[in-house]
Residue, then its C-alpha position, 0 to 999 in steps of 0.5 A: m099188187t103183189k108179184k103174181q098179180v103185176g106178172d099177170s097183168v104185164l103177161t095180158d099186155y105181152l100175150s096182146e102184143k104177140q097176138e099182133l104181130e102174129e097177125k101181121i106176120v100172118l098177113l104178109k106171109h098171105k101177101y107174099q105167099t112164102d115165109l119171111q127167110t125165102f121171101e128175103t132171098q127172092l127179093e135179094n136176087s131179083s133183078v126188078e127193084n120194088f120198093e114196097a116189098w123192100d118196105d114190107l121185108i124190113q117191117w116183116k124182120a123187125y116184126h119178127q124180131f120183135l116176136l122173139e124178144l116178146e116170146t122170151k119176155i112171156t117165158d121170163i114172166r111165167n116163170g117168174d123171173f123178173q123184178m118189181a120197182e119198189 
C-alpha cells in the first residue's frame, strides 16, 4: 500500500469516529438544551445532587476531548503528516 492509500484508509476511520462523537454530543445538547460549558456551570452551581447529570457531564467532557484530539489527527492525515511502519 502507498502512503496515500494508508492515509485515506485511516482518514475514513477517523471521519467515522468523528461522526459518532458528534452524534453523541448532539444527543447530550438536546437532552439538556444547552452546550457543554453552560451545562457544567449549571451543574456545579446546582444545590440538587443529580448523579445521572454528573455521569453525563463526565461523558460529554470525554467526548469533547476525544473529538478535539481526533480533529488534530484528521488534520495531520490530510496534510500527509504521518509515518508508516515499515
